[in-house]
LUMKE-339888 format. One line per 4 residues: number of its first residue (from 1); for each residue y, x, z of C-alpha. Coordinates in Angstrom, 2 decimals. Layout:
NUM	Y/X/Z  ...
END
This chain:
1	-11.54/-35.11/7.52  -12.08/-31.38/8.44  -9.94/-29.11/10.85  -7.35/-28.19/8.08
5	-6.60/-32.27/7.02  -6.50/-33.26/11.18  -4.25/-30.67/11.76  -2.01/-31.85/8.57
9	-1.90/-34.77/10.13  -1.00/-34.10/13.55  2.17/-32.58/11.87  2.89/-35.79/9.16
13	3.12/-37.72/12.76  4.98/-35.26/15.10  7.52/-34.45/12.71  7.38/-38.47/11.94
17	8.20/-39.46/15.34  11.23/-36.56/15.89  12.41/-38.58/12.58  12.56/-41.81/13.84
21	14.50/-41.06/16.68  17.09/-38.84/14.75  20.57/-40.26/14.85  22.22/-40.75/11.67
25	25.32/-38.77/10.50  27.86/-40.77/8.82  26.61/-39.37/5.34  23.84/-41.48/5.36
29	21.44/-38.40/6.85  20.09/-36.47/9.20  21.27/-33.14/8.95  24.15/-31.44/7.34
33	23.56/-27.54/8.11  20.88/-27.93/5.25  20.24/-30.84/2.93  16.49/-29.64/2.33
37	15.47/-30.77/6.08  16.65/-34.18/5.19  14.13/-34.18/2.25  11.24/-32.74/4.42
41	12.09/-35.07/7.39  11.87/-37.97/4.74  9.30/-37.21/2.80  7.20/-36.75/6.74
45	8.08/-40.34/7.88  7.64/-42.11/4.41  4.14/-40.46/4.64  3.35/-41.80/8.41
49	4.85/-44.91/7.52  2.02/-45.50/4.75  -0.93/-44.42/6.97  -2.74/-46.40/9.32
53	-3.73/-44.21/11.73  -0.13/-43.32/12.30  1.53/-46.29/11.64  0.99/-48.09/15.72
57	2.91/-44.85/16.72  5.82/-45.89/14.77  8.30/-48.16/16.22  8.13/-50.20/13.16
61	6.61/-48.90/10.13  8.66/-50.78/7.86  11.96/-49.81/9.22  10.42/-46.38/9.26
65	9.73/-46.33/5.55  12.92/-48.45/5.18  14.91/-45.42/6.79  12.64/-42.51/4.62
69	13.32/-44.27/1.33  17.43/-44.30/2.53  17.45/-40.36/3.12  15.76/-39.53/-0.11
73	18.05/-41.63/-2.08  20.79/-40.15/-0.62  19.58/-36.58/-1.09  19.12/-37.36/-4.57
77	22.67/-39.00/-5.02  23.34/-34.87/-4.11  22.08/-33.85/-7.40  24.40/-32.07/-10.02
81	23.68/-34.58/-12.68  26.65/-33.34/-14.98  24.82/-31.56/-18.11  28.33/-29.47/-18.22
85	28.48/-28.25/-14.61  27.65/-24.60/-14.00  24.72/-25.68/-11.78  23.45/-28.56/-13.43
89	20.14/-30.08/-11.91  21.47/-28.38/-8.58  21.81/-29.91/-5.09  24.39/-28.88/-2.76
93	22.87/-26.58/0.47  25.18/-26.99/3.42  26.95/-30.40/3.90  29.45/-29.60/5.95
97	32.14/-31.34/6.87  30.73/-33.68/4.35  28.59/-34.54/1.82  30.52/-35.80/-0.08
101	32.64/-32.13/-0.42  29.65/-30.44/-0.58  29.37/-28.09/-4.05  26.02/-27.44/-5.80
105	23.82/-24.37/-4.51  21.28/-22.63/-6.24  18.68/-22.41/-3.87  17.62/-26.31/-2.82
109	16.04/-26.62/-6.00  13.85/-23.69/-6.15  11.44/-25.43/-3.85  12.40/-28.19/-3.26
113	12.10/-28.93/-6.54  8.40/-28.70/-7.41  7.73/-30.27/-4.37  9.78/-33.33/-5.36
117	7.40/-33.80/-8.43  4.36/-33.49/-5.90  6.04/-36.04/-3.26  6.48/-38.20/-6.24
121	3.26/-38.23/-7.73  1.55/-38.67/-4.22  3.74/-41.52/-3.38  5.82/-42.98/-5.86
125	3.51/-45.85/-6.76  4.63/-47.02/-2.78  8.03/-46.44/-3.36  10.65/-49.18/-4.41
129	11.80/-49.61/-7.98  15.62/-48.37/-7.12  14.14/-45.07/-5.47  11.18/-44.67/-8.06
133	14.12/-44.35/-10.76  16.12/-42.38/-8.81  13.27/-39.32/-8.81  12.80/-39.89/-12.27
137	16.27/-39.06/-12.92  16.57/-36.46/-10.49  13.39/-34.35/-11.86  14.86/-35.01/-15.35
141	18.03/-33.33/-14.59  16.31/-30.38/-13.03  13.52/-30.05/-16.11  16.86/-29.88/-18.03
145	19.26/-27.72/-15.75  15.99/-24.96/-15.95  17.01/-23.09/-13.05  13.76/-21.91/-13.64
149	13.88/-20.27/-17.14  14.59/-16.56/-15.75  12.37/-13.68/-16.63  9.99/-11.64/-14.16
153	12.16/-8.37/-13.19  11.45/-8.12/-9.17  8.45/-10.10/-8.40  10.01/-11.36/-5.20
157	10.00/-15.01/-4.01  12.75/-16.56/-6.12  10.97/-15.41/-8.99  7.43/-16.87/-7.64
161	8.78/-20.09/-7.67  10.61/-19.96/-11.00  6.83/-19.37/-12.23  5.51/-22.05/-10.30
165	8.15/-24.22/-11.37  7.66/-23.10/-15.19  3.91/-24.20/-14.58  4.67/-27.93/-12.84
169	7.55/-28.86/-15.04  5.91/-27.60/-18.32  3.05/-30.10/-17.09  5.06/-32.75/-16.30
173	7.19/-32.77/-19.23  4.52/-31.68/-21.77  6.62/-29.22/-22.48  4.07/-26.53/-23.81
177	6.51/-23.84/-24.63  7.59/-23.94/-21.03  4.20/-24.36/-19.63  2.94/-21.28/-21.82
181	5.97/-19.16/-20.34  4.43/-20.39/-16.99  0.91/-19.14/-17.42  2.43/-14.97/-18.81
185	4.37/-14.96/-16.25  1.64/-16.12/-13.61  -0.65/-13.41/-15.40  1.98/-11.01/-14.80
189	2.49/-11.80/-11.38  -1.11/-11.83/-10.31  -1.40/-8.12/-12.04  1.72/-6.94/-10.51
193	1.04/-7.89/-7.22  -2.51/-7.23/-6.94  -1.83/-3.73/-8.11  1.62/-2.74/-6.54
197	0.94/-5.21/-3.63  4.09/-7.51/-2.74  7.56/-5.96/-2.22  8.61/-8.50/0.23
201	6.71/-6.94/2.70  6.08/-9.42/6.41  9.57/-11.39/4.84  9.05/-14.72/6.47
205	9.86/-17.13/5.22  9.55/-16.06/1.88  5.72/-15.23/1.95  5.34/-19.05/2.68
209	7.16/-20.34/-0.07  4.93/-18.22/-2.56  2.57/-20.10/-0.88  3.73/-23.43/-1.02
213	4.98/-22.75/-4.74  2.04/-22.00/-5.66  0.06/-24.38/-3.93  1.88/-26.76/-5.15
217	1.29/-25.85/-8.90  -2.75/-25.61/-8.53  -2.44/-29.45/-6.79  -0.68/-30.80/-9.60
221	-2.76/-28.97/-12.43  -6.31/-30.54/-13.68  -6.53/-27.64/-16.26  -9.64/-25.55/-15.07
225	-8.35/-22.04/-16.59  -4.90/-23.15/-15.18  -6.10/-23.66/-11.69  -8.58/-21.10/-11.77
229	-5.97/-18.67/-12.34  -3.58/-20.32/-9.58  -6.67/-19.86/-7.22  -7.22/-16.44/-7.99
233	-3.57/-15.71/-6.56  -3.35/-17.85/-3.56  -6.91/-15.92/-2.50  -4.66/-13.05/-2.65
237	-2.01/-14.38/-0.94  -4.55/-15.60/2.05  -6.29/-12.49/1.83  -2.95/-10.76/2.70
241	-1.96/-12.86/5.34  -5.33/-12.10/7.24  -5.00/-8.12/6.58  -1.93/-8.92/9.25
245	-2.58/-12.18/11.25  -3.42/-11.92/15.01  -3.73/-16.13/16.52  -0.11/-17.29/15.01
249	1.22/-13.73/14.50  2.60/-11.82/11.99  1.91/-8.28/12.84  3.52/-4.74/11.75
253	6.65/-3.90/9.66  9.05/-7.25/8.72  11.38/-6.25/5.59  13.26/-10.13/6.62
257	12.78/-12.72/8.53  15.27/-15.11/10.66  15.93/-15.52/13.92  12.98/-17.82/14.47
261	10.80/-14.96/13.06  11.41/-12.13/15.46  10.86/-11.60/18.19  8.87/-14.84/18.59
265	6.23/-15.80/16.17  7.77/-19.67/15.44  7.20/-20.21/11.67  3.66/-20.29/12.20
269	2.68/-24.02/11.07  1.01/-22.84/7.51  -1.05/-20.68/9.79  -1.92/-23.54/11.73
273	-2.79/-25.77/9.22  -5.21/-23.05/7.89  -6.30/-21.06/11.20  -6.09/-23.26/14.06
277	-6.63/-20.61/16.46  -3.81/-21.11/18.63  -1.72/-23.79/19.85  0.98/-25.60/17.94
281	4.93/-25.54/19.95  6.95/-28.79/19.83  9.38/-26.29/18.17  8.70/-26.23/14.56
285	11.70/-24.58/12.83  10.33/-24.70/9.22  8.32/-27.82/8.57  8.65/-27.35/4.85
289	5.42/-29.18/3.28  2.90/-27.48/5.80  1.31/-31.25/6.67  1.06/-31.73/3.02
293	-0.01/-28.86/1.03  -2.92/-26.50/2.00  -4.99/-24.25/0.11  -8.30/-23.39/1.79
297	-8.41/-20.11/2.18  -11.32/-17.79/1.21  -14.12/-17.24/3.37  -13.65/-13.72/3.51
301	-10.15/-14.32/5.16  -11.21/-16.67/7.35  -13.36/-14.45/8.68  -10.90/-11.44/8.77
305	-8.22/-13.73/10.38  -10.60/-15.37/12.91  -13.28/-12.78/13.89  -11.23/-9.88/15.46
309	-14.48/-8.44/17.64  -13.56/-4.81/15.89  -10.65/-3.46/15.94  -9.27/-2.71/12.29
313	-6.90/0.07/10.93  -4.92/-1.93/7.64  -2.88/0.93/5.58  -1.63/-0.34/2.46
317	0.66/1.29/-0.72  3.42/-1.05/-2.29  6.27/-0.76/-4.84  9.30/-2.02/-3.78
321	11.81/-2.64/-6.59  15.22/-4.67/-5.21  17.42/-1.34/-5.57  17.04/-1.39/-9.46
325	14.34/1.64/-8.99  10.78/1.80/-7.83  10.17/3.18/-4.42  6.61/3.62/-3.25
329	6.02/2.42/0.42  3.60/2.38/2.92  2.41/0.31/5.90  0.21/0.79/8.66
333	-1.33/-1.79/11.12  -3.71/-1.53/14.24  -5.62/-4.90/15.23  -7.48/-6.05/17.94
337	-8.34/-9.20/19.40  -5.38/-9.04/21.85  -2.57/-7.30/20.42  -1.40/-5.67/17.27
341	0.61/-2.56/16.46  1.98/-0.92/13.33  4.94/-0.81/11.01  6.38/0.82/8.06
345	6.44/4.85/7.62  9.34/4.83/5.37  12.93/2.65/6.03  15.01/1.81/3.02
349	17.63/-0.52/2.46  16.66/-4.41/2.46  18.70/-7.65/1.68  21.26/-8.41/5.12
353	19.34/-6.06/6.01  17.44/-8.76/8.60  14.46/-5.93/8.94  11.94/-4.85/12.03
357	10.47/-1.39/11.38  7.76/-1.49/13.58  6.38/-3.65/16.42  3.81/-4.78/18.78
361	2.41/-8.57/18.19  0.36/-10.54/20.99  -0.88/-13.62/20.00  1.08/-17.10/19.56
365	0.64/-18.88/23.10  2.86/-21.56/23.17  4.95/-20.29/26.09  8.36/-19.76/26.13
369	8.38/-16.07/26.21  8.31/-13.96/22.98  5.11/-12.20/21.47  6.64/-9.29/20.27
373	7.86/-5.77/21.41  9.56/-3.41/19.98  12.85/-0.85/20.50  15.40/-0.47/17.86
377	18.50/1.45/16.83  21.35/-1.60/15.67  22.82/-1.40/12.08  24.46/-2.98/9.52
381	24.49/-6.90/10.53  23.44/-6.71/14.18  25.50/-8.31/16.74  24.27/-9.48/20.61
385	21.70/-11.57/21.02  20.15/-11.19/17.88  17.24/-8.47/18.20  16.63/-7.86/14.51
389	19.47/-5.57/11.66  17.83/-2.23/12.25  19.65/1.50/11.06  17.82/4.33/9.32
393	18.07/6.29/12.41  14.31/6.18/13.52  11.59/8.36/12.57  8.55/7.16/13.67
397	4.57/8.39/14.20  1.84/5.54/13.84  -1.65/6.25/15.93  -3.98/3.02/16.43
401	-2.50/1.75/19.72  0.10/4.34/19.84  3.71/5.00/18.48  5.89/7.44/18.72
405	9.78/6.69/17.72  12.18/9.05/18.22  16.24/8.15/17.00  18.23/11.08/15.43
409	21.97/9.17/16.09  24.73/10.83/14.85  28.31/11.45/16.78  29.79/8.93/14.89
413	27.38/6.07/14.33  29.10/3.26/16.49  26.40/1.99/18.41  24.85/5.14/20.56
417	22.15/2.40/22.02  18.67/1.63/21.46  17.89/-1.78/22.16  13.82/-2.65/23.40
421	12.62/-5.75/23.53  9.91/-6.73/25.72  7.79/-10.00/26.39  7.88/-11.77/29.68
425	4.90/-10.71/31.97  4.55/-8.34/34.86  6.69/-5.32/34.58  7.14/-2.29/36.81
429	9.58/0.36/36.11  9.99/3.52/36.93  11.65/7.14/36.27  9.54/7.58/33.49
433	9.77/4.40/31.91  8.29/1.18/32.23  4.62/-0.58/32.25  3.46/-3.99/32.04
437	0.92/-6.77/31.67  1.14/-9.25/28.55  -1.52/-11.68/27.91  -4.59/-9.57/27.52
441	-2.61/-6.13/26.96  -1.62/-3.11/29.36  2.01/-1.56/27.67  3.21/1.59/28.60
445	6.24/2.39/27.51  7.71/6.57/28.25  11.29/7.06/27.49  13.60/10.27/26.91
449	16.68/9.10/28.00  18.70/7.02/30.39  17.86/3.45/30.45  18.37/-0.32/31.77
453	16.14/-3.08/32.42  17.54/-6.92/32.16  15.35/-10.00/32.26  17.01/-12.83/29.81
457	15.34/-16.25/29.81  12.69/-15.67/26.82  12.33/-12.08/26.94  13.29/-8.86/28.81
461	15.84/-6.08/27.34  15.96/-2.45/27.57  19.54/-0.37/27.12  18.13/3.07/26.42
465	20.64/6.32/25.81  19.93/9.66/24.98  20.57/13.10/22.79  18.14/11.94/21.18
469	16.35/9.31/22.65  12.54/8.68/22.04  10.08/6.11/22.89  6.18/6.57/23.09
473	4.23/3.08/23.41  0.98/3.12/24.07  -1.64/-0.53/24.47  -4.55/-1.12/26.17
477	-6.74/-4.02/25.88  -8.64/-5.72/28.87  -11.93/-4.32/27.48  -10.65/-0.71/26.66
481	-8.80/-0.92/30.07  -11.98/-1.74/32.11  -13.47/1.31/30.39  -11.26/3.28/31.98
485	-11.70/2.22/35.34  -8.20/0.32/35.32  -8.49/-3.23/36.11  -5.13/-3.80/37.77
489	-1.07/-3.14/36.27  -0.39/-0.77/39.28  -3.77/0.92/38.39  -2.69/1.52/34.75
493	1.30/2.55/35.93  -0.33/4.90/38.20  -2.53/6.55/35.58  -0.22/6.04/32.57
497	2.98/7.87/34.75  0.88/11.06/34.68  0.40/10.89/30.86  2.46/14.03/29.10
501	5.48/12.89/26.73  7.80/15.55/25.98  10.69/16.83/23.79  11.10/20.15/22.90
505	14.19/22.08/21.03  15.47/18.70/21.27  19.37/18.11/19.81  21.42/15.17/18.99
509	19.53/14.88/15.97  15.73/15.89/16.62  13.22/18.01/18.30  9.46/18.36/18.76
513	8.20/15.13/20.25  4.70/15.32/21.67  2.32/12.97/22.99  -1.16/12.52/24.25
517	-1.83/9.23/26.54  -5.30/8.27/27.62  -7.07/6.32/25.46  -7.17/8.73/22.78
521	-6.78/12.75/23.74  -5.66/13.38/20.65  -2.24/15.27/20.32  -0.07/13.45/18.60
525	3.39/15.56/17.56  6.57/14.20/15.85  8.98/17.06/14.55  12.37/15.58/13.63
529	15.00/17.98/12.15  17.52/14.88/11.40  17.82/11.35/9.82  14.87/11.01/7.36
533	13.53/14.77/8.05  10.27/14.16/10.23  6.94/15.63/10.22  3.98/13.49/11.69
537	0.96/15.10/13.25  -2.21/15.36/15.25  -4.22/17.44/16.37  -7.32/16.29/13.85
541	-8.02/16.23/10.31  -7.22/12.83/9.21  -4.32/11.19/9.17  -3.71/7.47/8.12
545	-0.42/7.23/6.45  -1.13/8.26/2.17  1.62/10.87/2.66
END
């Protein structure tokens, strides 16, 4: 058993032990907030009850298997099985106030349907006749319902799951036409993402849905040519992950993320199985099928992710299509062994506006504090306590370990305050800004404007106001600091407090922002005439931004 398999078994054990102790709700399930969690937890408990190493840890393996079968059967019973119904073959999503009243929803079957084929293939012979028959019926309804019979248009996570389902159900039911459709969709998907990038940059958990869906298809097919095609796509996905990986953190811009994606990386189980170079927290907000599915990443991706001895600049171009037009976007990240910094040069509208333009990331440690640092102006969807949902009022400049941001906020904007999220650590506050030590990194945050600093349970909050407000962030790893004879946070703060950070020709909507810093002597200039009107300059010839 290799390390990845051992970590998968660890996840199965942890989820199963949690599942057996959960109180059963009146509807015969553990969860009413999302039907999928019932399927996932029951899958893990069923698998654990059959595992000779895990069985002794369960209260009673026979009872555990029986409980898992009951939950799985209840999930299957909630499927819409009327061929005349608009969402035939689908399952409800939210089961409140009761499962009986819940209406079918288009999302659960997208991923869960393919995973059901995998689970039934792997464990069907251990099921009782009634549950086995239930799976046979449910899979037939999913196949005949045909949720996956949609054309490729946006190359997003929904269409990725449709493509994988075409392959899986086409093979399962020996539907050659459907299988050929899936193969054609797979070829187009590979061509699109490898030449124009993934439009859902840094989008979690949707990237993991790509990984799970195509790993599931790869596991279930025996046809060599198709398996090789799927391996080609999975290699690409894991190479993409490795580019933006730092010990469990997903660095750089996020186009979408849930509360467990920011300001802390907690959707980490697939990373944990694949790389295993950070501790696993007891909190597992998205268990899904990380304990069952793992496509081994190619060696070059593993080396890139795990051997961060030298800093690396990652600059990528991608094409976004969600708005119906093709929009070129450019991302930038600077990744070291102690921290990473970067984001997206452009800002575009995103679905639900659950985006983060840029961030500084630190490794996942398993501790209570968050591992992300960023500043933003609140936009659509923002509410107090949810540090996502950023507005378009920010102009940026990235250069390795330095980030400049100026916030040209119109007078009529509802929110005038800039929010800063800082991980726990040692922080010194001065009139010019904040200086901190987070893990093995020293962080300088110089500010233009008036600010307050507040310590919360998991992170610290900065509230900044200015006309306009501006931020300069610079990070040094421990070895970088030692080269500059900086051995303590007070020494770092003293050095950085004298760094030149100026804003000239300032107005509410812009100005000329200049910053040098101490780790590099190149002058950074960010000239802003208004929202969306910026020029970023270095006083050297090269500029790592594609523009």
